[in-house]
Every structure is written in C-alpha cells, then in structure tokens.
FIKOLZA-1660 file (N, C-alpha, C; in steps of 0.1 Angstrom, whole numbers, plus 5000, padded with zeros to 4 digits):
% residues 236
   i   px   py   pz ch aa at
   1 5315 5145 5585  A  M  N
   1 5317 5145 5571  A  M CA
   1 5330 5150 5566  A  M  C
   2 5337 5156 5576  A  S  N
   2 5350 5161 5573  A  S CA
   2 5360 5151 5568  A  S  C
   3 5368 5154 5559  A  G  N
   3 5378 5145 5555  A  G CA
   3 5374 5136 5545  A  G  C
   4 5361 5136 5540  A  K  N
   4 5356 5127 5530  A  K CA
   4 5359 5133 5515  A  K  C
   5 5362 5124 5506  A  S  N
   5 5364 5128 5492  A  S CA
   5 5350 5131 5486  A  S  C
   6 5350 5137 5474  A  V  N
   6 5338 5140 5467  A  V CA
   6 5330 5126 5464  A  V  C
   7 5337 5116 5461  A  D  N
   7 5332 5102 5458  A  D CA
   7 5326 5098 5472  A  D  C
   8 5334 5098 5482  A  G  N
   8 5329 5094 5495  A  G CA
   8 5317 5102 5499  A  G  C
   9 5316 5115 5497  A  L  N
   9 5304 5122 5501  A  L CA
   9 5292 5118 5493  A  L  C
  10 5294 5115 5480  A  I  N
  10 5283 5110 5472  A  I CA
  10 5278 5097 5477  A  I  C
  11 5286 5089 5481  A  E  N
  11 5282 5075 5486  A  E CA
  11 5275 5078 5500  A  E  C
  12 5280 5087 5508  A  Y  N
  12 5274 5089 5521  A  Y CA
  12 5261 5094 5520  A  Y  C
  13 5257 5103 5511  A  V  N
  13 5243 5109 5510  A  V CA
  13 5235 5101 5501  A  V  C
  14 5240 5090 5495  A  G  N
  14 5232 5082 5487  A  G CA
  14 5228 5086 5473  A  G  C
  15 5237 5094 5466  A  L  N
  15 5234 5100 5454  A  L CA
  15 5240 5092 5442  A  L  C
  16 5247 5081 5444  A  R  N
  16 5254 5075 5434  A  R CA
  16 5244 5070 5423  A  R  C
  17 5234 5064 5427  A  E  N
  17 5223 5060 5417  A  E CA
  17 5217 5070 5410  A  E  C
  18 5214 5082 5417  A  T  N
  18 5208 5093 5410  A  T CA
  18 5217 5099 5400  A  T  C
  19 5230 5099 5403  A  I  N
  19 5240 5105 5393  A  I CA
  19 5241 5096 5381  A  I  C
  20 5241 5082 5383  A  N  N
  20 5242 5073 5372  A  N CA
  20 5229 5074 5363  A  N  C
  21 5217 5076 5369  A  H  N
  21 5206 5078 5360  A  H CA
  21 5206 5091 5352  A  H  C
  22 5212 5101 5359  A  A  N
  22 5213 5115 5353  A  A CA
  22 5221 5113 5340  A  A  C
  23 5231 5105 5341  A  A  N
  23 5240 5104 5329  A  A CA
  23 5233 5099 5317  A  A  C
  24 5223 5091 5319  A  D  N
  24 5214 5085 5307  A  D CA
  24 5203 5094 5304  A  D  C
  25 5201 5105 5311  A  A  N
  25 5189 5113 5309  A  A CA
  25 5188 5120 5295  A  A  C
  26 5177 5122 5290  A  L  N
  26 5176 5130 5277  A  L CA
  26 5173 5145 5281  A  L  C
  27 5180 5153 5273  A  L  N
  27 5179 5169 5276  A  L CA
  27 5166 5173 5268  A  L  C
  28 5158 5180 5275  A  K  N
  28 5146 5185 5269  A  K CA
  28 5149 5195 5258  A  K  C
  29 5160 5202 5260  A  S  N
  29 5163 5212 5248  A  S CA
  29 5168 5205 5236  A  S  C
  30 5170 5193 5236  A  Q  N
  30 5175 5186 5224  A  Q CA
  30 5163 5182 5215  A  Q  C
  31 5151 5181 5220  A  N  N
  31 5139 5177 5213  A  N CA
  31 5141 5164 5206  A  N  C
  32 5147 5155 5213  A  G  N
  32 5149 5141 5208  A  G CA
  32 5161 5139 5201  A  G  C
  33 5169 5149 5200  A  G  N
  33 5182 5148 5192  A  G CA
  33 5192 5139 5198  A  G  C
  34 5192 5137 5211  A  D  N
  34 5201 5129 5218  A  D CA
  34 5197 5115 5221  A  D  C
  35 5186 5110 5214  A  I  N
  35 5182 5097 5214  A  I CA
  35 5190 5089 5206  A  I  C
  36 5197 5077 5211  A  P  N
  36 5206 5070 5203  A  P CA
  36 5200 5063 5192  A  P  C
  37 5189 5056 5193  A  D  N
  37 5182 5049 5182  A  D CA
  37 5168 5055 5180  A  D  C
  38 5167 5065 5171  A  K  N
  38 5156 5072 5170  A  K CA
  38 5144 5064 5164  A  K  C
  39 5147 5055 5154  A  T  N
  39 5138 5046 5148  A  T CA
  39 5132 5038 5157  A  T  C
  40 5139 5031 5166  A  R  N
  40 5134 5022 5176  A  R CA
  40 5125 5031 5185  A  R  C
  41 5130 5041 5190  A  F  N
  41 5122 5049 5199  A  F CA
  41 5108 5053 5193  A  F  C
  42 5108 5057 5180  A  A  N
  42 5096 5061 5173  A  A CA
  42 5086 5050 5173  A  A  C
  43 5092 5037 5171  A  R  N
  43 5082 5026 5170  A  R CA
  43 5077 5022 5184  A  R  C
  44 5086 5024 5193  A  T  N
  44 5082 5021 5207  A  T CA
  44 5070 5030 5212  A  T  C
  45 5069 5043 5209  A  I  N
  45 5059 5051 5213  A  I CA
  45 5048 5051 5204  A  I  C
  46 5049 5043 5193  A  G  N
  46 5038 5043 5183  A  G CA
  46 5037 5054 5173  A  G  C
  47 5048 5062 5171  A  A  N
  47 5048 5073 5162  A  A CA
  47 5052 5067 5147  A  A  C
  48 5057 5056 5146  A  V  N
  48 5059 5050 5134  A  V CA
  48 5052 5035 5134  A  V  C
  49 5041 5034 5127  A  T  N
  49 5034 5022 5126  A  T CA
  49 5039 5013 5114  A  T  C
  50 5050 5006 5117  A  S  N
  50 5056 4998 5105  A  S CA
  50 5062 4986 5111  A  S  C
  51 5064 4976 5103  A  T  N
  51 5070 4963 5107  A  T CA
  51 5076 4956 5094  A  T  C
  52 5083 4946 5097  A  S  N
  52 5088 4938 5086  A  S CA
  52 5079 4927 5084  A  S  C
  53 5078 4922 5071  A  V  N
  53 5068 4911 5069  A  V CA
  53 5075 4903 5056  A  V  C
  54 5072 4890 5058  A  T  N
  54 5077 4880 5047  A  T CA
  54 5066 4872 5041  A  T  C
  55 5065 4870 5029  A  F  N
  55 5056 4861 5022  A  F CA
  55 5064 4851 5014  A  F  C
  56 5065 4839 5019  A  G  N
  56 5074 4829 5014  A  G CA
  56 5069 4823 5000  A  G  C
  57 5056 4820 4999  A  E  N
  57 5050 4813 4988  A  E CA
  57 5042 4822 4979  A  E  C
  58 5037 4817 4968  A  S  N
  58 5029 4824 4959  A  S CA
  58 5014 4820 4964  A  S  C
  59 5006 4830 4966  A  G  N
  59 4993 4828 4970  A  G CA
  59 4987 4839 4978  A  G  C
  60 4978 4836 4987  A  W  N
  60 4970 4847 4995  A  W CA
  60 4974 4846 5009  A  W  C
  61 4976 4858 5015  A  F  N
  61 4980 4859 5028  A  F CA
  61 4971 4868 5036  A  F  C
  62 4968 4865 5049  A  K  N
  62 4961 4874 5056  A  K CA
  62 4971 4884 5063  A  K  C
  63 4971 4896 5057  A  I  N
  63 4980 4906 5060  A  I CA
  63 4976 4913 5074  A  I  C
  64 4963 4915 5075  A  A  N
  64 4959 4923 5087  A  A CA
  64 4945 4920 5090  A  A  C
  65 4942 4924 5102  A  T  N
  65 4928 4924 5107  A  T CA
  65 4924 4940 5111  A  T  C
  66 4913 4944 5106  A  V  N
  66 4910 4959 5108  A  V CA
  66 4896 4960 5115  A  V  C
  67 4895 4970 5122  A  F  N
  67 4882 4974 5129  A  F CA
  67 4879 4987 5122  A  F  C
  68 4867 4988 5115  A  M  N
  68 4865 4999 5107  A  M CA
  68 4850 5002 5109  A  M  C
  69 4846 5012 5118  A  P  N
  69 4831 5016 5120  A  P CA
  69 4827 5022 5106  A  P  C
  70 4813 5022 5105  A  Q  N
  70 4806 5028 5095  A  Q CA
  70 4805 5042 5095  A  Q  C
  71 4803 5049 5085  A  A  N
  71 4800 5063 5084  A  A CA
  71 4809 5073 5091  A  A  C
  72 4822 5073 5090  A  T  N
  72 4829 5063 5083  A  T CA
  72 4844 5062 5088  A  T  C
  73 4852 5054 5082  A  S  N
  73 4866 5053 5087  A  S CA
  73 4875 5049 5075  A  S  C
  74 4888 5051 5077  A  T  N
  74 4897 5048 5066  A  T CA
  74 4910 5042 5072  A  T  C
  75 4916 5032 5065  A  A  N
  75 4928 5026 5068  A  A CA
  75 4937 5024 5056  A  A  C
  76 4949 5024 5057  A  V  N
  76 4959 5023 5046  A  V CA
  76 4970 5012 5050  A  V  C
  77 4974 5004 5040  A  I  N
  77 4985 4995 5042  A  I CA
  77 4995 4997 5030  A  I  C
  78 5007 5000 5033  A  K  N
  78 5017 5002 5022  A  K CA
  78 5028 4992 5024  A  K  C
  79 5032 4985 5013  A  L  N
  79 5042 4976 5014  A  L CA
  79 5054 4980 5004  A  L  C
  80 5066 4981 5010  A  Y  N
  80 5078 4985 5002  A  Y CA
  80 5086 4972 4999  A  Y  C
  81 5090 4970 4987  A  G  N
  81 5097 4957 4983  A  G CA
  81 5087 4949 4974  A  G  C
  82 5091 4937 4970  A  G  N
  82 5083 4930 4962  A  G CA
  82 5089 4915 4961  A  G  C
  83 5082 4907 4953  A  S  N
  83 5087 4893 4951  A  S CA
  83 5100 4893 4944  A  S  C
  84 5110 4885 4948  A  G  N
  84 5123 4884 4942  A  G CA
  84 5133 4893 4948  A  G  C
  85 5146 4890 4947  A  F  N
  85 5156 4899 4952  A  F CA
  85 5169 4896 4943  A  F  C
  86 5168 4901 4931  A  N  N
  86 5180 4898 4921  A  N CA
  86 5185 4912 4917  A  N  C
  87 5198 4913 4917  A  V  N
  87 5205 4925 4914  A  V CA
  87 5201 4929 4899  A  V  C
  88 5197 4941 4896  A  G  N
  88 5194 4945 4883  A  G CA
  88 5181 4944 4880  A  G  C
  89 5172 4937 4887  A  S  N
  89 5157 4935 4885  A  S CA
  89 5150 4947 4891  A  S  C
  90 5148 4956 4884  A  F  N
  90 5143 4969 4889  A  F CA
  90 5128 4969 4892  A  F  C
  91 5121 4958 4887  A  E  N
  91 5107 4956 4890  A  E CA
  91 5105 4950 4904  A  E  C
  92 5115 4946 4911  A  Q  N
  92 5113 4939 4924  A  Q CA
  92 5112 4949 4935  A  Q  C
  93 5120 4961 4936  A  P  N
  93 5120 4969 4947  A  P CA
  93 5107 4979 4944  A  P  C
  94 5096 4975 4946  A  T  N
  94 5084 4983 4943  A  T CA
  94 5075 4987 4955  A  T  C
  95 5063 4994 4953  A  I  N
  95 5055 4999 4962  A  I CA
  95 5041 4995 4959  A  I  C
  96 5035 4988 4969  A  S  N
  96 5020 4986 4967  A  S CA
  96 5012 4992 4978  A  S  C
  97 5001 4998 4974  A  E  N
  97 4992 5005 4984  A  E CA
  97 4978 4999 4984  A  E  C
  98 4974 4997 4997  A  L  N
  98 4960 4992 4999  A  L CA
  98 4953 5002 5007  A  L  C
  99 4941 5007 5002  A  V  N
  99 4933 5016 5008  A  V CA
  99 4920 5011 5012  A  V  C
 100 4915 5012 5024  A  L  N
 100 4903 5006 5029  A  L CA
 100 4894 5018 5034  A  L  C
 101 4882 5017 5030  A  R  N
 101 4873 5027 5033  A  R CA
 101 4859 5020 5037  A  R  C
 102 4854 5025 5049  A  A  N
 102 4841 5020 5053  A  A CA
 102 4829 5027 5047  A  A  C
 103 4818 5020 5047  A  G  N
 103 4806 5025 5040  A  G CA
 103 4798 5034 5049  A  G  C
 104 4786 5038 5044  A  N  N
 104 4777 5047 5052  A  N CA
 104 4766 5040 5060  A  N  C
 105 4768 5026 5061  A  G  N
 105 4760 5018 5070  A  G CA
 105 4747 5013 5062  A  G  C
 106 4746 5018 5049  A  S  N
 106 4735 5011 5041  A  S CA
 106 4739 5009 5026  A  S  C
 107 4744 4998 5024  A  P  N
 107 4746 4987 5032  A  P CA
 107 4759 4988 5040  A  P  C
 108 4760 4979 5050  A  V  N
 108 4771 4979 5059  A  V CA
 108 4783 4971 5052  A  V  C
 109 4795 4977 5053  A  G  N
 109 4806 4970 5047  A  G CA
 109 4818 4980 5045  A  G  C
 110 4828 4974 5039  A  I  N
 110 4839 4982 5035  A  I CA
 110 4842 4981 5019  A  I  C
 111 4851 4990 5015  A  T  N
 111 4856 4989 5000  A  T CA
 111 4871 4989 5001  A  T  C
 112 4877 4981 4994  A  A  N
 112 4891 4980 4993  A  A CA
 112 4897 4981 4979  A  A  C
 113 4907 4990 4977  A  T  N
 113 4914 4992 4965  A  T CA
 113 4929 4990 4967  A  T  C
 114 4934 4983 4957  A  L  N
 114 4949 4980 4956  A  L CA
 114 4955 4989 4945  A  L  C
 115 4965 4997 4948  A  W  N
 115 4972 5006 4938  A  W CA
 115 4985 4999 4934  A  W  C
 116 4985 4994 4922  A  K  N
 116 4996 4985 4917  A  K CA
 116 5006 4993 4909  A  K  C
 117 5019 4992 4911  A  R  N
 117 5029 4998 4904  A  R CA
 117 5038 4988 4896  A  R  C
 118 5038 4975 4900  A  S  N
 118 5047 4965 4894  A  S CA
 118 5042 4952 4895  A  S  C
 119 5045 4943 4884  A  P  N
 119 5041 4929 4884  A  P CA
 119 5047 4921 4897  A  P  C
 120 5057 4927 4903  A  N  N
 120 5063 4920 4913  A  N CA
 120 5058 4925 4928  A  N  C
 121 5049 4932 4927  A  G  N
 121 5042 4937 4940  A  G CA
 121 5029 4929 4943  A  G  C
 122 5021 4935 4951  A  V  N
 122 5008 4929 4955  A  V CA
 122 4999 4929 4942  A  V  C
 123 4993 4918 4939  A  L  N
 123 4985 4916 4927  A  L CA
 123 4970 4918 4929  A  L  C
 124 4965 4913 4941  A  E  N
 124 4951 4914 4942  A  E CA
 124 4949 4916 4958  A  E  C
 125 4937 4920 4961  A  C  N
 125 4933 4921 4975  A  C CA
 125 4918 4916 4977  A  C  C
 126 4915 4913 4989  A  A  N
 126 4901 4908 4994  A  A CA
 126 4899 4909 5008  A  A  C
 127 4887 4907 5012  A  W  N
 127 4884 4908 5027  A  W CA
 127 4874 4899 5032  A  W  C
 128 4873 4896 5044  A  I  N
 128 4863 4887 5050  A  I CA
 128 4858 4895 5062  A  I  C
 129 4844 4897 5062  A  N  N
 129 4838 4903 5076  A  N CA
 129 4836 4893 5085  A  N  C
 130 4844 4892 5096  A  T  N
 130 4844 4882 5106  A  T CA
 130 4834 4885 5117  A  T  C
 131 4831 4897 5120  A  S  N
 131 4821 4901 5129  A  S CA
 131 4819 4916 5130  A  S  C
 132 4807 4921 5131  A  G  N
 132 4805 4935 5132  A  G CA
 132 4813 4944 5123  A  G  C
 133 4821 4952 5129  A  D  N
 133 4830 4961 5120  A  D CA
 133 4844 4956 5119  A  D  C
 134 4846 4943 5121  A  T  N
 134 4859 4937 5120  A  T CA
 134 4860 4930 5107  A  T  C
 135 4872 4930 5101  A  Y  N
 135 4874 4925 5088  A  Y CA
 135 4889 4919 5087  A  Y  C
 136 4890 4907 5082  A  D  N
 136 4903 4902 5078  A  D CA
 136 4906 4905 5064  A  D  C
 137 4919 4911 5063  A  I  N
 137 4924 4916 5049  A  I CA
 137 4934 4907 5043  A  I  C
 138 4931 4903 5030  A  Y  N
 138 4940 4892 5023  A  Y CA
 138 4947 4900 5011  A  Y  C
 139 4958 4895 5008  A  I  N
 139 4965 4900 4996  A  I CA
 139 4970 4888 4989  A  I  C
 140 4972 4889 4976  A  N  N
 140 4978 4879 4967  A  N CA
 140 4992 4885 4962  A  N  C
 141 5001 4877 4964  A  I  N
 141 5015 4880 4959  A  I CA
 141 5023 4869 4955  A  I  C
 142 5033 4870 4947  A  V  N
 142 5041 4859 4941  A  V CA
 142 5053 4856 4952  A  V  C
 143 5057 4844 4951  A  Q  N
 143 5067 4839 4961  A  Q CA
 143 5080 4847 4961  A  Q  C
 144 5088 4845 4971  A  Y  N
 144 5101 4852 4973  A  Y CA
 144 5100 4866 4977  A  Y  C
 145 5088 4870 4983  A  A  N
 145 5086 4884 4989  A  A CA
 145 5092 4884 5003  A  A  C
 146 5105 4884 5005  A  Y  N
 146 5111 4882 5018  A  Y CA
 146 5115 4897 5023  A  Y  C
 147 5113 4899 5036  A  W  N
 147 5117 4910 5043  A  W CA
 147 5112 4924 5037  A  W  C
 148 5099 4924 5035  A  L  N
 148 5093 4938 5030  A  L CA
 148 5090 4947 5042  A  L  C
 149 5089 4959 5039  A  I  N
 149 5085 4970 5050  A  I CA
 149 5071 4972 5048  A  I  C
 150 5063 4969 5059  A  A  N
 150 5049 4973 5058  A  A CA
 150 5046 4984 5067  A  A  C
 151 5040 4994 5062  A  Q  N
 151 5036 5006 5070  A  Q CA
 151 5020 5007 5070  A  Q  C
 152 5014 5012 5080  A  Y  N
 152 5000 5013 5081  A  Y CA
 152 4996 5025 5089  A  Y  C
 153 4983 5029 5086  A  D  N
 153 4978 5041 5093  A  D CA
 153 4963 5039 5093  A  D  C
 154 4956 5047 5101  A  Y  N
 154 4942 5045 5103  A  Y CA
 154 4936 5057 5111  A  Y  C
 155 4924 5060 5107  A  T  N
 155 4916 5072 5114  A  T CA
 155 4915 5069 5129  A  T  C
 156 4912 5079 5137  A  G  N
 156 4911 5077 5151  A  G CA
 156 4900 5067 5156  A  G  C
 157 4890 5065 5148  A  N  N
 157 4880 5056 5152  A  N CA
 157 4881 5041 5148  A  N  C
 158 4892 5040 5140  A  A  N
 158 4895 5027 5135  A  A CA
 158 4907 5020 5142  A  A  C
 159 4911 5008 5137  A  N  N
 159 4923 5002 5142  A  N CA
 159 4928 4991 5133  A  N  C
 160 4941 4989 5131  A  V  N
 160 4948 4980 5123  A  V CA
 160 4956 4971 5130  A  V  C
 161 4955 4958 5129  A  T  N
 161 4966 4948 5134  A  T CA
 161 4972 4942 5124  A  T  C
 162 4984 4944 5121  A  L  N
 162 4992 4940 5109  A  L CA
 162 5000 4928 5114  A  L  C
 163 5000 4916 5106  A  Y  N
 163 5008 4905 5109  A  Y CA
 163 5021 4903 5102  A  Y  C
 164 5031 4902 5110  A  S  N
 164 5045 4901 5105  A  S CA
 164 5047 4887 5099  A  S  C
 165 5040 4877 5102  A  A  N
 165 5040 4863 5098  A  A CA
 165 5026 4859 5093  A  A  C
 166 5021 4865 5081  A  P  N
 166 5008 4862 5077  A  P CA
 166 5003 4848 5076  A  P  C
 167 4992 4846 5078  A  E  N
 167 4985 4831 5075  A  E CA
 167 4984 4830 5061  A  E  C
 168 4989 4818 5055  A  Y  N
 168 4990 4816 5042  A  Y CA
 168 4978 4806 5037  A  Y  C
 169 4974 4809 5024  A  S  N
 169 4965 4800 5018  A  S CA
 169 4969 4800 5003  A  S  C
 170 4970 4788 4997  A  E  N
 170 4973 4788 4983  A  E CA
 170 4963 4794 4973  A  E  C
 171 4950 4793 4977  A  T  N
 171 4939 4800 4970  A  T CA
 171 4932 4810 4979  A  T  C
 172 4925 4819 4972  A  K  N
 172 4918 4829 4980  A  K CA
 172 4907 4822 4988  A  K  C
 173 4904 4826 5000  A  P  N
 173 4893 4821 5008  A  P CA
 173 4880 4821 5001  A  P  C
 174 4872 4810 5001  A  A  N
 174 4859 4809 4993  A  A CA
 174 4850 4819 4997  A  A  C
 175 4849 4825 5009  A  N  N
 175 4839 4835 5013  A  N CA
 175 4845 4849 5012  A  N  C
 176 4856 4851 5007  A  A  N
 176 4862 4864 5006  A  A CA
 176 4855 4873 4996  A  A  C
 177 4854 4886 4998  A  T  N
 177 4850 4896 4988  A  T CA
 177 4861 4903 4981  A  T  C
 178 4861 4903 4969  A  N  N
 178 4871 4908 4960  A  N CA
 178 4873 4924 4961  A  N  C
 179 4885 4928 4963  A  G  N
 179 4888 4943 4961  A  G CA
 179 4890 4946 4946  A  G  C
 180 4892 4959 4945  A  Q  N
 180 4895 4964 4931  A  Q CA
 180 4910 4967 4929  A  Q  C
 181 4917 4962 4919  A  T  N
 181 4930 4965 4916  A  T CA
 181 4931 4976 4905  A  T  C
 182 4938 4987 4908  A  Y  N
 182 4941 4997 4898  A  Y CA
 182 4956 4997 4895  A  Y  C
 183 4959 4997 4883  A  T  N
 183 4973 4998 4878  A  T CA
 183 4977 5012 4877  A  T  C
 184 4987 5016 4882  A  L  N
 184 4994 5030 4880  A  L CA
 184 5005 5029 4869  A  L  C
 185 5000 5032 4857  A  Y  N
 185 5008 5030 4845  A  Y CA
 185 5021 5039 4847  A  Y  C
 186 5033 5033 4843  A  N  N
 186 5044 5040 4843  A  N CA
 186 5054 5035 4832  A  N  C
 187 5067 5039 4833  A  S  N
 187 5076 5035 4822  A  S CA
 187 5079 5021 4822  A  S  C
 188 5077 5013 4834  A  M  N
 188 5079 5000 4834  A  M CA
 188 5066 4992 4831  A  M  C
 189 5055 4997 4835  A  M  N
 189 5042 4991 4833  A  M CA
 189 5033 4999 4824  A  M  C
 190 5036 4998 4811  A  K  N
 190 5030 5007 4801  A  K CA
 190 5016 5001 4797  A  K  C
 191 5006 5009 4795  A  P  N
 191 4993 5004 4791  A  P CA
 191 4993 4998 4777  A  P  C
 192 4985 4989 4774  A  T  N
 192 4984 4983 4760  A  T CA
 192 4974 4993 4753  A  T  C
 193 4974 4993 4740  A  P  N
 193 4964 5001 4733  A  P CA
 193 4950 4998 4737  A  P  C
 194 4947 4984 4741  A  E  N
 194 4933 4982 4745  A  E CA
 194 4930 4988 4758  A  E  C
 195 4940 4990 4767  A  D  N
 195 4938 4996 4780  A  D CA
 195 4933 5010 4779  A  D  C
 196 4938 5017 4769  A  V  N
 196 4935 5032 4769  A  V CA
 196 4926 5035 4756  A  V  C
 197 4921 5024 4749  A  G  N
 197 4912 5026 4738  A  G CA
 197 4919 5032 4726  A  G  C
 198 4932 5029 4723  A  A  N
 198 4940 5034 4711  A  A CA
 198 4942 5023 4701  A  A  C
 199 4946 5027 4689  A  L  N
 199 4950 5017 4679  A  L CA
 199 4965 5015 4680  A  L  C
 200 4970 5002 4679  A  S  N
 200 4983 4999 4679  A  S CA
 200 4990 5003 4667  A  S  C
 201 5003 5006 4668  A  V  N
 201 5011 5010 4656  A  V CA
 201 5013 4998 4648  A  V  C
 202 5010 4986 4652  A  N  N
 202 5011 4975 4644  A  N CA
 202 4998 4972 4637  A  N  C
 203 4988 4981 4638  A  G  N
 203 4975 4979 4631  A  G CA
 203 4965 4975 4642  A  G  C
 204 4952 4975 4637  A  G  N
 204 4941 4973 4646  A  G CA
 204 4928 4975 4639  A  G  C
 205 4917 4976 4647  A  R  N
 205 4903 4977 4642  A  R CA
 205 4897 4989 4647  A  R  C
 206 4891 4997 4639  A  L  N
 206 4884 5008 4643  A  L CA
 206 4868 5005 4640  A  L  C
 207 4860 5004 4650  A  N  N
 207 4846 5002 4649  A  N CA
 207 4838 5015 4649  A  N  C
 208 4832 5019 4637  A  G  N
 208 4824 5031 4636  A  G CA
 208 4831 5042 4628  A  G  C
 209 4825 5053 4627  A  P  N
 209 4830 5064 4618  A  P CA
 209 4841 5071 4624  A  P  C
 210 4849 5076 4615  A  L  N
 210 4862 5083 4619  A  L CA
 210 4862 5097 4611  A  L  C
 211 4864 5108 4617  A  G  N
 211 4865 5121 4611  A  G CA
 211 4879 5127 4612  A  G  C
 212 4886 5131 4602  A  I  N
 212 4900 5137 4602  A  I CA
 212 4898 5152 4601  A  I  C
 213 4899 5159 4611  A  G  N
 213 4898 5173 4611  A  G CA
 213 4884 5178 4609  A  G  C
 214 4874 5170 4611  A  T  N
 214 4860 5175 4608  A  T CA
 214 4852 5164 4613  A  T  C
 215 4837 5168 4615  A  D  N
 215 4828 5157 4621  A  D CA
 215 4826 5148 4609  A  D  C
 216 4822 5136 4612  A  N  N
 216 4818 5126 4602  A  N CA
 216 4803 5126 4600  A  N  C
 217 4799 5129 4588  A  A  N
 217 4785 5129 4585  A  A CA
 217 4781 5117 4577  A  A  C
 218 4790 5108 4573  A  L  N
 218 4787 5097 4564  A  L CA
 218 4782 5086 4573  A  L  C
 219 4785 5084 4586  A  G  N
 219 4781 5073 4594  A  G CA
 219 4787 5060 4589  A  G  C
 220 4783 5049 4596  A  G  N
 220 4787 5037 4593  A  G CA
 220 4802 5036 4595  A  G  C
 221 4808 5026 4588  A  N  N
 221 4823 5023 4589  A  N CA
 221 4828 5033 4578  A  N  C
 222 4832 5045 4581  A  S  N
 222 4836 5055 4571  A  S CA
 222 4847 5063 4577  A  S  C
 223 4855 5069 4568  A  I  N
 223 4865 5079 4571  A  I CA
 223 4862 5091 4563  A  I  C
 224 4861 5103 4570  A  V  N
 224 4859 5116 4562  A  V CA
 224 4870 5125 4565  A  V  C
 225 4873 5134 4555  A  F  N
 225 4883 5143 4556  A  F CA
 225 4880 5155 4548  A  F  C
 226 4884 5167 4551  A  G  N
 226 4880 5180 4544  A  G CA
 226 4865 5182 4548  A  G  C
 227 4856 5182 4539  A  D  N
 227 4842 5183 4541  A  D CA
 227 4837 5171 4550  A  D  C
 228 4827 5173 4558  A  N  N
 228 4822 5162 4567  A  N CA
 228 4815 5150 4560  A  N  C
 229 4813 5153 4546  A  D  N
 229 4807 5142 4539  A  D CA
 229 4815 5138 4527  A  D  C
 230 4828 5140 4528  A  T  N
 230 4837 5136 4517  A  T CA
 230 4848 5126 4523  A  T  C
 231 4848 5115 4517  A  G  N
 231 4857 5105 4522  A  G CA
 231 4854 5091 4517  A  G  C
 232 4857 5081 4525  A  L  N
 232 4855 5068 4522  A  L CA
 232 4845 5060 4531  A  L  C
 233 4836 5052 4524  A  K  N
 233 4826 5046 4532  A  K CA
 233 4824 5032 4527  A  K  C
 234 4823 5021 4536  A  Q  N
 234 4821 5008 4532  A  Q CA
 234 4807 5007 4526  A  Q  C
 235 4806 5001 4515  A  N  N
 235 4794 4999 4507  A  N CA
 235 4787 5012 4505  A  N  C
 236 4794 5024 4504  A  G  N
 236 4788 5037 4503  A  G CA
 236 4788 5042 4490  A  G  C
% end
C-alpha cells in the first residue's frame, strides 16, 4: 500500500461508492432542513395528502372514493381554486370544503356537507354507496376549473382515494344521494334579505304584528309603539 495516493487508497479498499453515497446523505441534526425538495419529500412519505385536479366541463365529477366505517369516521376534501382563470376576477381563486361523516349504524350511511364560499367553487355534492362502507363522492362544478389543488384527510379507521382525472357526467348520477350545501356568507357572497329573514331597504312585506320598543298586544297585522296597545292595526 506504500506509495499510493489518497484516491488510490480509496479505490484499493473499495470506499469510492460509500463516499459518493455519503455526499448525498441527510444529516440527522438538520431535521429535514437539508432536503432539496421538501414538498415532494412530504408527499412521498404521505405527510401531505394533496394532488392537482382538473374539471374541464360543467357538470358532475367523481372526485373520490372513500371507505368510512360506521360509529364512526370522518373524511375531508378541500379544493383550492375555482372555475375560470381571469385576471381581476377575485371570485375565481376560492376555497371549497367537503366534510363527510359516517353514521352510528342505525341507519347505515354517511352524511356529506359542502361549505361554499364563492359561486365559482364547488356548487353541490352527492354520494353513492357502492358496497359496504365504500362510497363514491361526486361534486358539481362549472367548467374551466383547471389545475386546482385538492387536499384531503381522514381518520385512522377510514380511507380516501382522490382522483386527479375525475370521471365526468353531465348530470348527477340517478342513484346518488344529495349532500347539503351551506353558503359561508362574506363580502363577496352577501345574503339576501330573504336568506336572513330581514326586510329589504327597497321595501317588503311583514306578516304579523310588530312592536317598536314594546310588546305588541294588538295582534293581527299591526304596529304598536309607546304603550303595547297604541298604534296602527288593519281593520282595527
């Protein structure tokens, strides 16, 4: 071994491949800080359950298949983005949340709710029980919903298979069960007076008695103020 260079010695004892692998090794003390592509790594090990998804047409799409045992289990699917991609159209980059919850076994089934923030997000949801505790999940969305981010999660006893190229149907499958859509009112999606039981500033109709600062004792279609029996009453 005398007279060999360092490189020659490495080759002689067969350490070249070991050294090359060591150069690509991750340091434990970095706690993942030396991982080049952290997002891809997180997806590879299942720490981030997300994917890209595209809905080209207007209609219904089978977004996922879920396994949800009774008594009970929970799954969520959240979509970032919406239909359309026009600069200045702030209703398009929206968030839609779908929450699934299994029942108590009597009756057997699941309940699905959609939490809606924008008219350009998911509009409706539905499901089909394909067998046992397995369900196909469908959503209704308007066309041009390209390259959305879909995130999902589920309890330890459940499972979600999310489709990046969902099966399309122009209409909702005939044997599907409707979910419930709830609108999260905001500065873009404001409730109408009818939605909240209010009178419009443009006028409206009040059915029944009204009291201003006091209880109404006149009944019928009346308005009272001051004393509870002082005011205006139709045919009174």
